[in-house]
Backbone of each chain as ProteinMPNN parsed JSONL, in Angstrom:
{"seq_chain_A": "DTGVSQDPRHKITKRGQNVTFRCDPISEHNRLYWYRQTLGQGPEFLTYFQNEAQLEKSRLLSDRFSAERPKGSFSTLEIQRTEQGDSAMYLCASSSGGKETQYFGPGTRLLVL", "coords_chain_A": {"N_chain_A": [[76.192, 71.175, 180.575], [73.55, 69.817, 178.524], [73.101, 69.147, 175.076], [70.594, 70.355, 172.748], [68.335, 67.907, 172.015], [66.86, 65.699, 169.459], [64.309, 63.733, 168.534], [62.499, 61.161, 166.267], [66.274, 60.43, 164.743], [65.781, 59.832, 162.297], [63.195, 59.385, 159.801], [61.315, 57.146, 157.778], [58.557, 57.388, 155.537], [55.025, 56.638, 154.477], [53.287, 58.573, 152.08], [50.668, 60.216, 153.02], [50.629, 59.408, 155.679], [50.641, 59.978, 159.064], [53.314, 61.89, 161.057], [55.223, 62.032, 163.725], [57.539, 64.169, 165.373], [59.799, 65.204, 168.227], [61.252, 67.129, 170.208], [63.795, 68.126, 172.526], [64.919, 70.679, 174.464], [67.677, 72.46, 175.548], [67.744, 72.439, 179.142], [66.585, 75.25, 181.028], [66.292, 76.988, 179.489], [64.054, 79.102, 177.673], [63.289, 79.691, 174.961], [62.055, 77.901, 171.905], [62.687, 76.694, 168.747], [61.365, 75.711, 165.596], [62.88, 74.406, 162.681], [62.855, 74.117, 159.067], [64.719, 72.19, 156.831], [66.015, 72.147, 153.249], [67.331, 70.036, 150.971], [70.405, 71.829, 149.888], [69.88, 73.878, 150.905], [69.682, 77.111, 152.722], [68.163, 76.905, 156.62], [64.874, 77.204, 156.997], [62.4, 78.927, 158.746], [59.935, 78.063, 160.655], [58.235, 77.921, 163.268], [58.047, 79.31, 166.57], [58.332, 79.332, 170.295], [57.723, 80.784, 173.327], [58.447, 79.626, 176.42], [55.308, 78.143, 177.37], [53.988, 79.237, 174.925], [52.949, 79.496, 171.909], [54.618, 81.919, 169.693], [54.775, 82.713, 167.106], [53.855, 82.103, 163.69], [55.215, 80.427, 160.561], [54.182, 81.464, 157.315], [54.884, 79.07, 155.92], [54.429, 77.077, 157.68], [51.893, 74.87, 156.879], [48.023, 73.789, 157.212], [48.474, 71.316, 157.445], [50.404, 70.923, 159.774], [51.403, 71.069, 162.699], [52.381, 72.162, 165.869], [53.575, 71.532, 169.727], [54.208, 72.808, 172.671], [53.646, 71.644, 175.587], [54.398, 72.023, 178.427], [56.232, 73.669, 178.23], [58.543, 72.984, 178.097], [59.832, 70.127, 176.51], [59.0, 69.851, 173.016], [56.908, 69.14, 170.488], [56.477, 68.136, 166.871], [54.18, 67.622, 164.582], [53.171, 66.381, 161.705], [50.644, 65.959, 159.605], [49.145, 63.892, 157.168], [51.06, 63.218, 155.22], [53.194, 64.816, 152.807], [55.37, 64.072, 149.935], [56.947, 66.367, 149.048], [57.273, 67.211, 151.824], [59.379, 65.796, 152.69], [62.477, 66.32, 154.103], [65.144, 68.093, 156.279], [64.131, 68.516, 159.427], [64.441, 70.642, 162.01], [65.831, 71.584, 165.148], [65.79, 74.557, 167.856], [67.319, 76.068, 170.723], [67.275, 78.599, 172.75], [68.232, 80.967, 175.276], [66.728, 83.391, 175.216], [65.17, 85.874, 173.095], [67.244, 87.646, 171.884], [69.091, 85.835, 172.299], [71.975, 83.618, 171.337], [70.716, 80.53, 169.356], [70.922, 77.416, 169.914], [71.555, 74.655, 168.596], [69.82, 71.036, 167.421], [70.403, 67.669, 166.587], [68.743, 67.19, 164.071], [65.759, 65.887, 162.438], [65.632, 63.682, 160.046], [63.571, 63.527, 157.661], [61.842, 61.376, 155.114], [59.548, 61.218, 153.252], [57.978, 58.347, 150.944]], "CA_chain_A": [[74.568, 71.528, 180.085], [73.31, 68.652, 177.482], [72.934, 69.853, 174.131], [69.626, 69.863, 172.31], [67.962, 66.502, 171.329], [65.736, 65.302, 168.609], [63.956, 61.897, 168.135], [63.732, 60.291, 166.165], [66.941, 61.337, 163.82], [65.754, 59.513, 160.717], [62.037, 58.786, 159.582], [60.775, 57.05, 156.605], [56.986, 57.079, 155.688], [54.733, 56.478, 153.074], [52.686, 59.713, 151.574], [49.651, 60.293, 153.454], [50.583, 59.183, 156.714], [51.398, 61.183, 159.952], [54.274, 61.86, 161.633], [55.592, 63.315, 165.011], [59.144, 64.438, 165.691], [60.292, 65.399, 169.331], [62.507, 68.003, 170.731], [64.12, 68.402, 174.035], [65.697, 71.791, 174.559], [68.692, 72.852, 176.374], [67.173, 72.845, 180.165], [66.065, 76.474, 181.296], [65.934, 77.622, 177.755], [62.524, 79.553, 177.42], [62.579, 79.646, 173.522], [62.54, 76.521, 171.301], [62.388, 76.875, 167.354], [61.558, 74.792, 164.788], [63.171, 75.061, 161.164], [63.031, 72.951, 158.186], [65.691, 72.297, 155.818], [65.997, 70.978, 152.29], [69.313, 70.304, 150.333], [71.404, 73.012, 149.72], [69.349, 75.497, 151.367], [69.323, 77.338, 154.394], [67.292, 76.694, 157.15], [63.548, 77.88, 157.163], [61.763, 79.325, 160.11], [58.564, 77.186, 160.785], [57.481, 78.463, 164.252], [58.784, 79.166, 167.651], [57.683, 79.079, 171.455], [58.174, 81.236, 174.337], [57.604, 78.802, 177.039], [54.691, 77.314, 176.475], [53.086, 79.964, 174.174], [53.507, 79.386, 170.522], [54.445, 83.034, 169.356], [55.075, 83.08, 165.727], [54.273, 80.876, 162.666], [55.409, 80.918, 159.327], [53.187, 80.743, 156.415], [55.154, 77.508, 155.498], [53.323, 76.064, 158.224], [50.136, 74.997, 156.408], [47.035, 73.186, 158.551], [48.876, 69.836, 158.105], [51.891, 70.858, 160.612], [51.067, 71.683, 164.233], [53.356, 72.17, 167.171], [53.246, 71.949, 170.616], [55.03, 72.852, 173.654], [52.807, 71.867, 176.61], [54.51, 72.267, 179.464], [57.581, 74.993, 178.403], [59.694, 72.009, 178.16], [59.921, 69.501, 175.176], [58.17, 70.141, 171.865], [56.775, 68.305, 169.457], [56.068, 68.819, 165.727], [53.239, 66.892, 163.97], [52.724, 66.667, 160.315], [49.539, 65.041, 159.092], [48.851, 63.327, 155.575], [52.376, 63.584, 154.664], [53.151, 64.659, 151.193], [56.736, 63.923, 149.208], [57.258, 67.617, 149.475], [57.434, 67.225, 153.27], [60.801, 65.199, 152.732], [63.388, 67.661, 154.728], [65.606, 67.814, 157.702], [63.693, 69.396, 160.342], [65.715, 70.905, 162.985], [64.997, 72.171, 166.458], [66.919, 74.915, 168.402], [66.5, 76.599, 171.729], [67.741, 79.841, 173.163], [67.465, 81.674, 176.336], [65.864, 84.653, 174.919], [64.924, 86.303, 171.788], [68.362, 88.101, 171.649], [70.218, 85.05, 172.563], [72.596, 82.273, 170.24], [70.09, 79.499, 169.211], [71.675, 76.252, 170.015], [70.525, 73.676, 167.365], [69.652, 69.713, 167.758], [71.09, 66.955, 165.362], [67.851, 67.373, 163.295], [65.128, 64.649, 161.995], [65.455, 63.581, 158.209], [62.551, 62.724, 157.21], [61.689, 60.858, 153.878], [58.019, 60.707, 152.455], [57.942, 57.782, 149.597]], "C_chain_A": [[74.71, 70.301, 178.735], [72.779, 69.622, 176.591], [71.195, 69.651, 174.144], [69.307, 68.603, 171.822], [67.124, 66.489, 170.619], [65.612, 63.927, 168.269], [62.823, 61.976, 167.258], [65.109, 61.124, 164.955], [66.704, 61.052, 162.456], [64.116, 58.826, 160.627], [61.589, 58.654, 157.952], [59.306, 56.662, 156.557], [56.464, 57.079, 154.448], [53.557, 57.739, 153.158], [51.053, 59.314, 152.533], [49.444, 59.824, 155.239], [51.085, 60.457, 157.856], [52.603, 61.207, 160.674], [54.793, 62.734, 163.002], [56.815, 63.42, 165.284], [58.747, 65.146, 167.502], [61.508, 66.277, 169.492], [62.668, 68.652, 172.146], [65.199, 69.621, 174.043], [66.538, 71.614, 175.457], [67.852, 73.205, 177.632], [67.382, 74.541, 180.388], [66.167, 77.422, 180.117], [64.4, 77.719, 177.403], [62.136, 79.292, 175.917], [62.942, 78.218, 173.006], [61.855, 77.173, 169.812], [62.25, 75.781, 166.374], [61.643, 75.351, 163.615], [62.906, 73.839, 160.286], [63.996, 73.326, 157.17], [66.072, 71.721, 154.584], [67.29, 71.115, 152.044], [69.634, 71.032, 149.394], [70.756, 74.092, 149.751], [69.36, 75.713, 152.5], [68.498, 76.905, 155.316], [66.05, 77.815, 157.112], [62.859, 78.081, 158.16], [60.354, 78.578, 159.565], [57.849, 77.896, 162.242], [58.573, 78.639, 165.534], [57.794, 79.821, 169.027], [58.484, 80.056, 172.386], [57.496, 80.455, 175.446], [56.411, 78.166, 176.404], [53.707, 77.915, 175.372], [53.821, 79.623, 172.665], [53.312, 80.984, 169.782], [54.291, 83.536, 168.051], [54.882, 81.893, 164.985], [54.48, 81.464, 161.369], [54.568, 80.597, 158.239], [53.539, 79.148, 155.691], [54.668, 76.621, 156.028], [51.875, 75.86, 157.522], [49.543, 73.951, 157.572], [47.643, 71.647, 158.688], [49.648, 69.568, 159.457], [50.9, 71.641, 161.875], [52.262, 71.394, 165.03], [53.041, 72.845, 168.26], [54.232, 71.941, 171.929], [54.422, 73.026, 175.13], [53.181, 72.399, 178.108], [55.648, 73.201, 179.664], [58.578, 74.182, 178.311], [60.213, 71.483, 176.766], [58.683, 70.222, 174.264], [57.777, 69.07, 171.075], [56.039, 68.794, 168.149], [55.188, 67.802, 165.018], [53.149, 67.371, 162.718], [51.827, 65.41, 159.774], [49.319, 65.023, 157.794], [49.988, 63.954, 154.977], [52.324, 63.919, 153.273], [54.993, 64.477, 150.765], [57.589, 65.215, 149.29], [57.711, 68.104, 150.793], [58.957, 66.825, 153.564], [61.754, 66.45, 152.817], [64.263, 67.231, 155.872], [64.986, 68.871, 158.679], [64.498, 69.209, 161.688], [65.029, 71.8, 164.414], [66.318, 73.252, 167.21], [66.318, 75.446, 169.767], [67.608, 78.021, 172.134], [67.413, 80.432, 174.845], [66.912, 83.121, 176.378], [65.992, 84.929, 173.736], [66.108, 86.898, 171.223], [69.676, 86.969, 171.285], [70.632, 84.045, 171.23], [71.512, 81.489, 170.539], [71.23, 78.478, 169.118], [71.018, 75.215, 169.142], [70.741, 72.079, 167.828], [70.325, 68.975, 166.691], [70.166, 66.807, 164.093], [67.123, 66.001, 163.198], [65.481, 64.557, 160.377], [64.206, 62.799, 158.392], [62.115, 62.427, 155.589], [60.288, 60.52, 153.861], [58.212, 59.935, 151.115], [56.409, 58.05, 149.195]], "O_chain_A": [[75.753, 70.011, 178.149], [72.18, 70.641, 176.934], [70.552, 69.089, 175.03], [70.168, 68.142, 171.073], [66.262, 67.323, 170.9], [66.472, 63.152, 167.851], [62.075, 62.929, 167.475], [64.89, 62.218, 164.436], [67.186, 61.709, 161.534], [63.844, 57.846, 161.322], [61.509, 59.561, 157.123], [58.822, 55.819, 157.312], [57.098, 57.4, 153.442], [52.95, 57.882, 154.219], [50.539, 58.196, 152.576], [48.394, 59.895, 155.877], [51.683, 61.502, 157.6], [52.906, 60.042, 160.932], [54.691, 63.953, 163.132], [57.267, 62.297, 165.505], [57.618, 65.482, 167.861], [62.588, 66.086, 168.933], [61.919, 69.442, 172.722], [66.324, 69.402, 173.594], [66.36, 70.697, 176.259], [67.158, 74.211, 177.482], [68.38, 75.052, 179.879], [66.067, 78.648, 180.173], [63.677, 76.811, 176.993], [61.049, 78.829, 175.571], [63.831, 77.505, 173.47], [60.861, 77.894, 169.729], [63.117, 74.907, 166.39], [60.999, 76.33, 163.236], [62.76, 72.709, 160.752], [64.132, 74.459, 156.706], [66.558, 70.602, 154.745], [68.142, 71.86, 152.527], [69.247, 70.951, 148.228], [70.851, 75.06, 148.996], [69.132, 74.87, 153.368], [67.7, 76.201, 154.697], [66.225, 79.031, 157.183], [62.601, 76.987, 158.662], [59.881, 78.551, 158.429], [56.759, 78.433, 162.047], [59.719, 78.191, 165.496], [56.821, 80.562, 168.888], [59.706, 80.165, 172.282], [56.271, 80.475, 175.567], [56.383, 77.737, 175.25], [52.761, 77.252, 174.947], [55.03, 79.536, 172.451], [52.212, 81.341, 169.36], [53.763, 84.624, 167.824], [55.424, 80.829, 165.285], [54.121, 82.587, 161.016], [54.183, 79.43, 158.167], [52.769, 78.358, 155.144], [54.376, 75.548, 155.5], [50.923, 76.629, 157.654], [50.176, 73.436, 158.495], [47.442, 70.906, 159.65], [49.647, 68.522, 160.107], [50.007, 72.488, 161.835], [53.018, 70.448, 164.807], [52.554, 73.972, 168.345], [54.992, 70.986, 172.091], [54.531, 74.052, 175.803], [52.417, 73.055, 178.816], [56.067, 73.551, 180.768], [59.683, 74.703, 178.462], [60.874, 72.183, 175.999], [57.744, 70.907, 174.669], [58.464, 68.048, 171.078], [55.166, 69.66, 168.198], [55.888, 66.797, 164.888], [53.056, 68.578, 162.495], [52.19, 64.249, 159.582], [49.282, 66.095, 157.19], [49.951, 65.008, 154.342], [51.489, 63.38, 152.547], [55.777, 64.909, 151.611], [58.788, 65.16, 149.564], [58.369, 69.132, 150.957], [59.645, 67.356, 154.435], [61.86, 67.341, 151.975], [64.133, 66.116, 156.377], [65.39, 70.033, 158.653], [64.983, 68.222, 162.242], [63.984, 72.444, 164.513], [67.507, 72.932, 167.183], [65.116, 75.349, 170.013], [68.708, 78.153, 171.597], [66.341, 80.224, 175.415], [66.715, 83.815, 177.376], [66.876, 84.349, 173.107], [66.183, 86.761, 170.002], [70.655, 87.035, 170.541], [69.852, 83.754, 170.323], [71.115, 81.49, 171.704], [72.243, 78.616, 168.432], [69.792, 75.115, 169.154], [71.715, 71.812, 168.532], [70.858, 69.665, 165.822], [70.685, 66.343, 163.078], [67.642, 65.019, 163.729], [65.536, 65.568, 159.677], [63.938, 61.791, 159.046], [62.088, 63.419, 154.861], [59.895, 59.525, 154.47], [58.565, 60.601, 150.142], [55.99, 57.699, 148.092]]}, "seq_chain_B": "AQKVTQAQTEISVVEKEDVTLDCVYETRDTTYYLFWYKQPPSGELVFLIRRNSFDEQNEISGRYSWNFQKSTSSFNFTITASQVVDSAVYFCALSEEYSNYQLIWGAGTKLIIKP", "coords_chain_B": {"N_chain_B": [[64.364, 91.229, 148.805], [67.964, 90.11, 149.32], [68.689, 89.617, 152.5], [70.956, 88.66, 153.76], [73.957, 87.82, 152.183], [75.703, 85.202, 150.967], [77.9, 85.129, 148.573], [79.815, 83.062, 147.76], [79.142, 80.16, 146.658], [80.436, 77.525, 146.344], [83.46, 76.288, 147.717], [86.737, 75.395, 147.045], [89.714, 74.41, 148.658], [93.331, 73.254, 149.01], [94.492, 71.3, 151.708], [95.633, 73.118, 154.548], [95.984, 75.837, 153.542], [94.698, 79.1, 153.461], [91.571, 80.473, 154.218], [88.92, 82.297, 153.122], [85.759, 83.281, 154.05], [82.83, 84.877, 153.093], [80.299, 87.26, 154.071], [77.908, 89.168, 153.334], [75.803, 91.752, 154.773], [72.259, 93.106, 155.031], [70.392, 95.841, 156.909], [67.908, 97.945, 158.758], [68.249, 98.426, 160.971], [69.824, 99.47, 164.037], [70.312, 97.801, 166.194], [71.765, 95.049, 166.361], [72.348, 91.455, 165.447], [74.756, 89.123, 164.463], [76.099, 85.887, 163.12], [78.2, 83.43, 163.211], [77.44, 79.878, 161.697], [78.371, 76.329, 161.552], [77.773, 73.482, 159.469], [78.178, 70.154, 159.167], [78.628, 67.014, 157.32], [77.088, 65.298, 158.828], [74.819, 67.149, 159.497], [73.977, 68.611, 161.727], [73.636, 71.86, 162.86], [76.146, 73.489, 164.029], [77.102, 76.148, 166.279], [79.179, 78.803, 165.926], [80.219, 81.6, 166.13], [79.188, 84.797, 167.728], [78.237, 87.824, 167.373], [77.375, 91.217, 168.215], [76.244, 94.329, 167.466], [77.629, 96.918, 168.27], [79.944, 96.154, 168.617], [82.842, 96.336, 167.411], [85.277, 94.477, 167.503], [87.636, 92.517, 165.975], [87.564, 88.824, 166.12], [89.398, 85.921, 167.283], [89.715, 82.619, 167.325], [91.567, 80.281, 167.941], [92.216, 78.457, 165.195], [90.312, 79.887, 163.827], [88.944, 82.883, 162.428], [87.272, 86.422, 162.548], [86.057, 88.774, 161.039], [84.537, 91.882, 161.576], [82.9, 94.504, 159.913], [81.533, 97.351, 159.995], [81.182, 99.608, 158.041], [81.034, 98.507, 155.865], [79.179, 96.595, 155.667], [79.926, 93.861, 156.42], [80.914, 90.509, 157.749], [83.485, 88.875, 157.656], [84.591, 85.335, 157.357], [87.272, 83.878, 158.44], [89.395, 80.965, 157.998], [92.461, 79.673, 159.136], [95.294, 78.04, 158.024], [93.791, 75.672, 157.05], [91.998, 72.408, 157.732], [91.134, 68.787, 156.798], [88.854, 68.408, 158.623], [87.618, 71.009, 158.567], [85.86, 70.691, 156.41], [82.579, 71.715, 155.309], [79.56, 72.935, 155.526], [78.746, 76.494, 155.623], [77.273, 78.791, 157.114], [76.069, 81.971, 157.362], [74.389, 84.273, 159.811], [71.273, 86.691, 160.433], [70.186, 88.679, 163.252], [67.683, 90.88, 164.045], [66.443, 93.597, 165.666], [64.098, 94.777, 164.398], [63.06, 92.486, 163.085], [62.019, 91.224, 165.482], [64.31, 89.759, 166.367], [64.164, 86.97, 164.928], [66.163, 84.797, 163.049], [68.167, 85.282, 160.04], [68.692, 84.142, 157.761], [71.917, 83.262, 155.493], [72.522, 82.09, 152.398], [74.39, 79.777, 152.696], [77.673, 78.378, 152.627], [79.792, 76.277, 150.766], [82.562, 74.48, 151.639], [85.063, 72.695, 150.902], [87.987, 71.087, 151.735], [90.531, 69.342, 150.593], [92.527, 66.744, 150.702]], "CA_chain_B": [[65.346, 91.667, 149.111], [68.085, 89.368, 150.198], [69.786, 90.619, 153.854], [72.304, 87.985, 153.944], [74.619, 87.412, 151.318], [77.049, 84.411, 150.669], [78.374, 85.003, 147.252], [80.363, 81.887, 147.563], [78.613, 79.099, 146.846], [81.269, 76.451, 146.895], [84.949, 76.786, 147.693], [87.59, 74.34, 147.352], [90.776, 74.195, 148.916], [93.74, 72.122, 149.238], [94.703, 71.426, 153.202], [96.574, 74.263, 154.854], [95.657, 76.986, 152.754], [94.204, 80.03, 154.412], [90.447, 80.638, 153.258], [87.976, 83.387, 153.887], [84.527, 82.78, 153.444], [82.199, 86.213, 152.827], [79.117, 87.45, 154.435], [77.332, 90.672, 153.513], [74.141, 91.568, 155.093], [71.569, 94.439, 155.086], [69.746, 96.034, 158.128], [67.961, 99.116, 158.796], [68.547, 98.442, 162.787], [71.272, 99.923, 164.834], [70.857, 96.841, 167.5], [71.561, 93.521, 165.644], [73.779, 90.4, 165.813], [75.516, 88.504, 163.244], [76.618, 84.883, 163.465], [78.433, 81.89, 162.153], [76.92, 78.034, 161.916], [79.006, 75.38, 160.988], [77.051, 72.264, 159.221], [79.002, 69.218, 158.862], [77.562, 66.302, 156.511], [76.098, 65.073, 159.497], [73.51, 67.92, 159.5], [73.784, 69.15, 162.622], [74.286, 73.2, 163.132], [77.067, 73.872, 165.073], [77.351, 77.528, 166.662], [80.571, 79.445, 166.069], [80.273, 82.784, 167.003], [78.112, 85.626, 167.771], [78.709, 89.275, 166.94], [76.523, 92.224, 168.119], [76.322, 95.615, 166.23], [78.296, 97.742, 169.123], [81.666, 95.258, 168.864], [83.561, 95.685, 165.815], [86.297, 94.162, 167.608], [87.734, 91.139, 165.234], [87.953, 87.991, 167.093], [90.275, 84.97, 167.05], [89.824, 81.567, 168.435], [92.373, 78.984, 167.129], [92.419, 78.575, 163.486], [89.524, 80.802, 163.377], [88.848, 84.37, 162.895], [85.987, 86.968, 162.28], [86.285, 90.46, 160.794], [83.319, 92.427, 161.44], [83.519, 96.005, 159.286], [80.11, 98.105, 159.675], [81.283, 100.667, 157.028], [81.157, 97.687, 154.377], [78.45, 95.696, 156.174], [80.117, 92.487, 156.028], [81.388, 89.743, 158.407], [83.695, 87.729, 157.036], [85.251, 84.172, 158.264], [88.71, 82.995, 157.716], [90.279, 79.638, 158.503], [93.649, 79.639, 158.638], [95.765, 76.682, 157.794], [92.534, 74.779, 156.957], [92.0, 71.179, 157.453], [89.916, 68.276, 156.129], [87.586, 68.322, 159.088], [86.917, 72.271, 157.995], [84.702, 70.686, 155.34], [81.394, 71.402, 155.772], [78.664, 74.046, 154.873], [78.904, 77.732, 156.831], [76.199, 79.782, 157.213], [76.278, 83.349, 158.088], [73.072, 84.657, 159.974], [71.55, 87.94, 160.9], [69.06, 88.847, 164.13], [67.711, 92.324, 164.06], [65.331, 93.851, 166.611], [63.234, 95.167, 163.375], [62.378, 91.264, 162.894], [62.015, 90.264, 166.519], [65.477, 88.921, 166.571], [64.47, 85.911, 163.984], [67.294, 84.51, 162.228], [67.934, 85.658, 158.651], [70.15, 83.096, 157.213], [72.461, 83.245, 153.821], [72.407, 80.829, 151.37], [75.491, 78.838, 152.942], [79.099, 78.497, 151.32], [80.017, 74.772, 150.906], [83.961, 74.196, 152.032], [85.829, 71.527, 150.72], [89.438, 71.182, 152.383], [91.314, 68.45, 150.097], [94.117, 66.408, 151.254]], "C_chain_B": [[66.26, 90.731, 149.969], [68.766, 89.696, 151.422], [70.634, 89.89, 154.301], [72.707, 87.374, 152.659], [75.827, 86.403, 151.213], [77.089, 84.497, 149.614], [78.561, 83.728, 147.058], [79.532, 80.805, 147.637], [79.318, 77.633, 147.382], [82.866, 77.12, 146.798], [85.633, 75.672, 147.893], [88.933, 74.551, 147.486], [91.812, 72.995, 149.105], [94.358, 72.365, 150.889], [95.877, 72.548, 153.51], [96.671, 75.063, 154.294], [94.658, 77.666, 153.806], [92.704, 80.133, 153.398], [89.611, 81.366, 154.16], [86.553, 83.097, 153.334], [83.642, 84.36, 153.742], [80.5, 86.138, 153.316], [78.765, 88.984, 154.374], [75.913, 91.025, 153.808], [73.661, 93.314, 154.915], [70.767, 94.581, 156.278], [69.517, 97.465, 158.368], [68.2, 99.326, 160.7], [69.74, 99.217, 162.812], [71.822, 98.756, 165.433], [70.776, 95.405, 166.7], [72.587, 92.849, 165.939], [73.581, 89.549, 164.87], [76.003, 86.914, 163.725], [77.189, 83.988, 162.487], [78.446, 80.462, 162.644], [77.809, 77.204, 160.972], [78.02, 74.031, 160.494], [77.877, 71.378, 158.565], [78.156, 68.206, 157.848], [76.778, 65.666, 157.591], [75.181, 65.761, 160.083], [73.539, 68.963, 160.476], [74.641, 70.704, 162.808], [75.161, 73.56, 164.024], [77.253, 75.302, 165.107], [78.736, 77.97, 166.775], [80.824, 80.794, 166.562], [79.0, 83.843, 167.008], [78.24, 87.187, 168.219], [77.566, 90.352, 167.241], [77.046, 93.432, 167.528], [77.398, 96.942, 166.712], [79.795, 97.328, 169.163], [81.91, 95.139, 167.572], [84.767, 95.286, 166.03], [86.705, 92.686, 166.475], [88.096, 90.06, 166.404], [88.359, 86.589, 166.544], [89.968, 83.821, 167.859], [90.1, 80.233, 167.595], [92.89, 79.449, 166.008], [91.474, 79.722, 162.972], [89.663, 81.864, 163.377], [87.955, 85.221, 162.185], [86.456, 88.229, 162.156], [85.161, 90.938, 160.334], [83.721, 93.916, 160.881], [81.848, 96.484, 158.896], [80.188, 98.768, 158.499], [81.06, 99.733, 155.783], [79.895, 96.281, 154.384], [78.748, 94.089, 155.965], [80.693, 91.886, 157.296], [81.842, 88.573, 158.29], [84.519, 86.932, 158.13], [86.637, 83.734, 157.614], [89.137, 82.063, 158.779], [91.619, 79.687, 158.22], [94.437, 78.287, 159.096], [94.778, 75.31, 157.65], [92.876, 73.222, 157.015], [91.139, 70.208, 157.141], [88.933, 68.369, 156.961], [86.939, 69.668, 159.157], [86.006, 71.817, 157.12], [83.591, 70.595, 155.984], [80.713, 72.707, 155.222], [78.529, 74.841, 155.949], [77.84, 78.343, 156.481], [76.645, 81.058, 158.071], [74.695, 83.612, 158.526], [72.996, 86.016, 160.774], [69.974, 87.923, 161.852], [69.39, 90.266, 164.316], [66.346, 92.588, 165.194], [64.215, 94.166, 165.683], [62.104, 93.801, 163.246], [62.268, 90.381, 164.174], [63.017, 89.475, 166.728], [65.266, 87.388, 165.707], [65.758, 85.765, 163.203], [67.069, 84.559, 161.076], [69.129, 84.98, 158.162], [70.725, 83.376, 155.757], [72.253, 81.824, 153.453], [73.466, 79.214, 151.932], [76.61, 78.851, 151.655], [79.383, 77.114, 151.875], [81.671, 74.754, 150.822], [84.283, 73.09, 151.823], [87.135, 71.694, 150.765], [89.967, 69.99, 151.43], [92.675, 68.231, 150.231], [95.26, 66.429, 150.446]], "O_chain_B": [[65.857, 90.398, 151.083], [69.805, 90.272, 151.1], [71.234, 90.287, 155.299], [71.999, 86.552, 152.078], [76.953, 86.869, 151.393], [76.149, 83.857, 149.142], [77.78, 83.089, 146.354], [79.164, 80.471, 148.763], [79.004, 76.904, 148.323], [83.306, 78.046, 146.116], [85.3, 74.91, 148.801], [89.505, 74.904, 146.455], [91.372, 71.867, 149.327], [94.652, 73.502, 151.257], [96.845, 72.753, 152.777], [97.85, 75.414, 154.35], [94.015, 77.101, 154.691], [92.683, 79.936, 152.183], [89.49, 81.269, 155.381], [86.369, 82.695, 152.185], [83.973, 84.93, 154.782], [79.691, 85.255, 153.026], [79.2, 89.843, 155.14], [74.972, 90.611, 153.131], [74.342, 94.326, 154.749], [70.377, 93.53, 156.787], [70.449, 98.265, 158.287], [68.268, 100.364, 161.358], [70.472, 99.538, 161.876], [73.011, 98.438, 165.453], [69.714, 94.811, 166.513], [73.582, 93.279, 166.522], [72.478, 89.21, 164.441], [76.3, 86.857, 164.919], [76.842, 83.797, 161.322], [79.098, 79.95, 163.555], [77.911, 77.437, 159.767], [77.449, 73.543, 161.47], [78.332, 71.684, 157.463], [77.017, 68.57, 157.557], [75.615, 65.447, 157.251], [74.622, 65.307, 161.081], [73.185, 70.105, 160.186], [75.866, 70.807, 162.881], [74.649, 74.074, 165.019], [77.567, 75.826, 164.039], [79.441, 77.529, 167.683], [81.682, 80.993, 167.423], [77.982, 83.658, 166.342], [78.327, 87.553, 169.392], [76.699, 90.353, 166.367], [78.208, 93.513, 167.13], [77.882, 97.754, 165.923], [80.689, 98.024, 169.644], [81.499, 94.308, 166.762], [85.588, 95.495, 165.137], [85.799, 91.868, 166.32], [88.76, 90.34, 167.402], [87.815, 86.109, 165.55], [89.943, 83.974, 169.08], [89.383, 79.48, 166.935], [93.658, 80.38, 165.765], [91.711, 80.385, 161.963], [90.465, 82.297, 164.204], [87.748, 84.823, 161.038], [87.168, 88.772, 163.001], [84.679, 90.727, 159.221], [84.724, 94.481, 161.318], [81.163, 96.146, 157.931], [79.228, 98.579, 157.753], [80.907, 100.278, 154.69], [79.726, 95.379, 153.564], [77.969, 93.278, 155.464], [81.039, 92.757, 158.094], [81.28, 87.509, 158.552], [84.971, 87.328, 159.204], [86.874, 83.343, 156.471], [89.227, 82.24, 159.994], [91.968, 79.745, 157.041], [94.292, 77.654, 160.142], [95.035, 74.184, 158.077], [93.874, 72.782, 156.444], [90.004, 70.685, 157.153], [87.848, 68.443, 156.383], [85.833, 69.729, 159.695], [85.111, 72.645, 156.95], [83.353, 69.822, 156.912], [81.358, 73.467, 154.499], [78.27, 74.387, 157.064], [77.553, 78.343, 155.284], [77.329, 81.126, 159.093], [73.8, 83.247, 157.764], [73.886, 86.509, 161.467], [68.93, 87.404, 161.455], [70.456, 90.829, 164.567], [65.451, 91.769, 165.405], [63.142, 93.802, 166.163], [60.875, 93.857, 163.275], [62.367, 89.155, 164.141], [62.769, 88.407, 167.289], [66.212, 86.608, 165.815], [66.31, 86.773, 162.762], [66.02, 84.071, 160.656], [70.307, 85.329, 158.224], [69.927, 83.716, 154.884], [71.924, 80.806, 154.061], [73.286, 78.034, 151.634], [76.556, 79.129, 150.457], [79.279, 76.787, 153.057], [82.072, 75.086, 149.706], [83.806, 72.248, 152.584], [87.626, 72.425, 149.904], [89.266, 69.156, 152.002], [93.645, 68.965, 150.042], [96.363, 66.174, 150.929]]}, "name": "protein", "num_of_chains": 2, "seq": "DTGVSQDPRHKITKRGQNVTFRCDPISEHNRLYWYRQTLGQGPEFLTYFQNEAQLEKSRLLSDRFSAERPKGSFSTLEIQRTEQGDSAMYLCASSSGGKETQYFGPGTRLLVLAQKVTQAQTEISVVEKEDVTLDCVYETRDTTYYLFWYKQPPSGELVFLIRRNSFDEQNEISGRYSWNFQKSTSSFNFTITASQVVDSAVYFCALSEEYSNYQLIWGAGTKLIIKP"}
């Protein structure tokens, strides 16, 4: 099994720009999760998909954030009109079911200048 | 109320010492799962172990061991003969049926192993 992959690994952008991140889960995993992690903190849940359906979104996920998983495989997380407070590590994880272990990708580090 | 408590913010030991990372959890569910993840400086969260609430057997994997005690709601992690490569932030997490098995994270313990 190849693990969860994320692209890009690093992104520097200017305030107000849009950014998009991609996550490729472990093949056959039907659940895909997005988290955000700031320095010195644990991961914060953003949203998750069961196949292509987005089943839950955190209140942290403002209107500027949108996530898709169009064919139930890879997922994208877009942040519109980025703000400096969006600077964080964005982590993706996948699992074979709700009770099952979540396996994480290497993350995308976002820096908004 | 914090559901997963890792009271040790940072621990520093000298290589080859044994070290225990504490994790205390709260849940109303009878069915739940406990996890430990390691996050080295590279940032990737590495899965270490998953335990379900019905299995209180301690687990050993090489230098790593875990002590699950339902009576004290604890799931502690011990590294024996620590090595510099063990330096990382370690997170304990809980998933419970009540919360639709969403991971609830502790704040993490930063472990520094000095040569």
